[in-house]
N, C-alpha and C positions, 0 to 999 in steps of 0.2 A: 417287026419282027414278031415270028408266031412262036409263043411260050407256051411250054403246055406244062404245068404245075404236078405237083405229087399225084394229087390223088387222082389226075386225068393219065396216072400212069400207074393207077391201082392194079394192074395186070403181072406186075411186076414182082409184085409180091403176093401172087396168087397162092404159090405153094406155102408160104410164110403161115397166108390167114387160114389156109383148105383145112374146112372142120375143125376149126379153133373159135370157140367164143368170146367174140370182141366186144368191147367198151373202144366207145370213142367223145374224146374232147374237142368241139366243134362247136360253133354259134353259124349266124348267117353269115359271114363272109366264108367259109366251106361247103362251096358250089366251084362246079365245074364250069367252062365258057357257056353251056348251054342252058345255067344257072339250076340246074338239078342237083341239090343238096347232096353231100358226101352222107350224110344220114342215110338217103336213098339209095347211093350207089353202094355203102355198103349192105343196106340191107338186100339188097339185090344177092348180091355177089358172095356175104359170108355171113355166119349167124351171129349178127348183133343184136349183144344185149343188154346193153345197156348206155345209157348218152349222161355226160357229164358238161355242167353248165359252166363258164367264167361270167367275171362282170357283164352284164346285160344281158345273159339270158343267152339259151343256144336258139333265139328266133331273133336276136336283138331289139328286143321290145323294151329294156328296163335302164331308167335313165342314170348315168355315173352315180356312183355310191349305195342306189338300191340294193337291198338287199335281196337274195333270191331264196323261194325256199322250193323242199325238193316237189318232183310233179311228176305225169304219165305223158309221156309224144304221143299224139291223140294219132299219130299217122302210121307209127310204128307198133305204138303198146310197150315201149321200152319205158322202164324207170328212166327220171332224171334226176341226176343227183346235183345239189348246189355245191359249187367248188366257190360262190361270193356270200359270202356269212359269216356264221358263226366254225363253218367247217370249210377248209379254203384247201387241202388235200384226200386226196383219196384214200377213205378210210379200209383196214382189213376186212370189214362186212360189204361193202362197197364193190372189193374186186374181186372176194371168196369165187363167185359164179364166173371169172373171167378166165381165158388162156394168154389174150393178149390186150394192148390199150394203146389205142392209136390219140393222134394228135391232129387237124385240120383247122386253122384259123390264121386268117389274113395280120398280121404285124404291122405295127406302123414305123420301127425302126429307130422309137424312143426308149430310153433308160424305165422310165417312170412308167410305163403301160404297165397294166396288171396282167395280161394275157401271157408274157413271159414266166409269170412267176407261178400260173398255175400251171405250167408246164414243166416249170420246173419241180415243183413240188410232187406233181404224177408221177414224173421221173423216180421220185425218192421213192413214191410209194411203190410204183413197179419192180425197182429191186429188193426193197423189202421182202416182196409176194412172189420175188421170183419168176415175173413173168417179162416178155417182152414190150421196150415199149418204140412205138412206129410212128414218126412223123412225115405228115404229108409235106414235103416242105413247098414254100412259097416266095417270090422274088419278097426285097426290103423296098419297100415303095420310095425309100430317100437312097436308094444306092448301095452299092457295097463296094465303094472306094473314101469317101469322105467323111472322116472322123471328127468330132467336135466335141466340147466339153469335158467339164471336171470329174474327176473319179470320183467313184462313190468309195467314203470311207467305213471302213468296219461297222464302226460305234451306230453309225446312221444308217443300218441297215431296215428295210420295212418291207411291206408288200408294195411298195411304189421304187424300191430297190433293194435287192438281195444280194446282188453279184459284182465286182470290181468292173464295172463298165463305165466308159463315159457316156454321157448323154446320147450322141446319135452314133451306136455301135457298128453300123455300116456292116451286117450279118446278115444272112438269113435267116428263117426262125431254125433251119435244120441246121446249119454252121451253130445257132449259138446251143442247141442242145448238146451239140458234140463239146462244145467249149464248158457248159453247165455240168456235163459228166465227167471231164478231166479235173477244173479247177476246184469243182466242187467236191470232189472225190467220190462220184455218187457209184459210176461204175456199172449204171445199167446197161443190160443187154438192146443195146439201140441200135434202130435201122433207118436211115433216111432216106426214103424216096425223093430222089432228086428232082428238080425243074430240067426241062428242054429247053434248049434256045435263049435262058437267059446269060447276060454276063456282067460282069459287074456294076461296071458303069452307068447301065439302066435302072432309070429310077421309073416311074408308075406312067408317067407321060410319054415312056419310050418303048412301051411294050403295047401289045392288043389286049391286053386285060382289061375288062371292065373296073372302074372302079366304085368299088359297094363301102359305104361308109362301115368304117371298121368301130364305131360307134353313133351315139345321133349326133354327137359335135364335131364330129370330124367328116363333114360333107363334100371334101374335094381335093385332091392330091396337095394340091398347094396350101389347105390347113394342116395337113399333116407336117408341111417343111413350118410353118408359122406353129403349130402345137413345140415344137422341141425350143422355141424360144418362151412364148407366153404363158407357158403351161407352170413356170414360177410364180406367176400371181394366183394360182390356187393358195400360196401360201402369206396371203398380203389379204389388205381389204378392199382390193381395185378388182375390178370387175375384168375376168377374159372373153367375156362375151356369150358366155352361155346365156339362153336365154332370148339371144337376138338369129336373125339369120348369117352370121357370118362369127362363130364361134372360133376364139383363138386369134382370130384376123382384126379382130376388136378389142380395144382395152381402155376402162375408162373408169371417171367415179365422180359422183355429183359436188366434189370439189377439187376435182383435177384441174389445173392450168394446161391447156392442150399445146395452147401455143409454145410457154416456154419450156413445154417437156419434147415438143418437136426443134426449137431450135439448137437445145442442148445435144439430143440424137443425132441432127444432123453435121453438126461439129466433131461428134466422133469417126465419120466420114464410114457410115455403114455402106456398104455395095449390094445391089440386089432388089434396092425396098426404097419402095415410098410413100410419105406417112405426111396424110390428110386430117385436118381437123372436123368433126364431126361431133353430132349426138346421136346417143342413141337410147332405149328405156328397155331392159331387159325383160322381160317376160316371167322368168323364174331365175332363182340361183343368186347371186350377190347383188343389192342393191334392185331386184323386182320390184319394178311399177316406178321408180324414179328414173328423170332423166337423166343420164350421165355424162360428162363432158369425154370426151375421150378421142380417140386418136385410130384411123384406121390403116393397117398396114396391108400396102397394096403392092405383093412380089412382082418385078419385073425382070428379074435374072434369076431362078432358082441355083444355076449351079455356082453363081458367085455370092447369091446371099449366105452369110453364117447366124443361122438362128441361136446356136448356143452362144454366140460370142455376145449376139444382139441382146439375150436374154438377160446376162450377166449387166450389160450394160444400162437396160431397161430397170432394173432393179434398185440400182446403183444412182441413177439419175431419180429415178420417183421419189426415192426416201431423200434423197439433196435437196429437192425443190420443194417438199410438201410436208406441212407440218400435221398435216393430219393422216399421210400414209402410217399403215401398222403392219406389223409383222402380227400374224393370227397365233392365238397360243395356242399352246400343245392340243391336240384330242383325238392322243395312241395312247397306248397303255405303255409306249416305251417312253413316254415324255420329251419327246422331241417335239418341237414347230413342226408343221409341214412345209415350210420353205428349206428347211435342213434336210428332210429327209427326200428332196425334192433336187436341190443342190448339190447333196452329197457330203456335207460338213457344214458348219457352222461361218464360215468364212465373209460370206456373203451378211448375211443377218448381223456378225457382230462390228462390224463395220470398221475391222481394223487392217483391211487392204484397199487401198485407194485402187482406182481403175483398171491401172497401168498396171498395177502388181497382180492386180485378177486376171488379166488379161495373159500375163505371163505365165501364172500358173494353169490357165486353160491350156495352152500350146505348150506346154510342158509334157502333160497329162494327155495331150493329144499324139506327142512323140513317140510317149513309150506306151499308148495302147496301140497305136497303128503296128510298131512292131510286132508286137503279141500275139496281135489276134492274125496275122498271116499263118499262122498253125493251125486254125480251123476251116479256114476257106475251102470250098467244094468244087468253086467255077474258077474260072481263070479270067 
């Protein structure tokens, strides 16, 4: 299926951008099919005046969590304002020279991915300075139908979760902007440049779009599916495979009993995934340089695999089987452990719900969210 992303339909908003000073929030995923950067496309056709960098930087060369400094883009000469560090939202000083603020970044479809909250904060800033906000839409690589996961509760908001979404929310970035604009009461002057040729049931492997790693640790479309499940391990002392060639598809620790873990997970009947014992040595991040007894996830049917359900089961199983398993303490000003911020509440960490109760809670959240999200659909 031939897809045209929003940036490939730039001419449809030529009138809106004509003779306007434009700012662009983007990174290395903001390209057309010829791999021409959105930066260069807008620099040719508009008065591009400023760039804004999310996590991983405008060129995608920074590791997860690495703070960014303001810079100058060498190709265009535009200032690059960091939105990942002390400043997470555009300031009035940054926006003062601009008439319009644009956004073009490939999302991964996960509630805890920071790019979407960079967009949310930028929409609020655009409203405060009374300038339009343009989103060049892109497909959700996990598809736009299947929703999964528990709902984020208000007491657990953070930069890895700022809105009442489930973990796999099945909206495009443009649809999500509509969701934010209404549910957060932002009310900015929002313009979504829609995708051409995309249908809700299509995931990243069913389009003609090349996969460009959204971040250094999501090397393939299948790793994005796995990420929904194993990102929860970031709140524990178990490696989620960072520092290996298969981040989020490997997990382990020096003390982990891979055989017992696999047997317990198999007994829970998770479809679409095979589990294999392995040993890996991360080159950075948790357990760097240490042999980790681990498990490789091999996704055999991404349509049947339910990563959010698998993630809940994985954390519950690891905690049940291993006395060395730990939830990491809070590293944020809000005082909430990372596992709570990722899962959306403290039910998983507290252990007050058994696995069946966790599954039932996830099913209820999925049903509630699925009926609500249809209001924001742009595509059939």
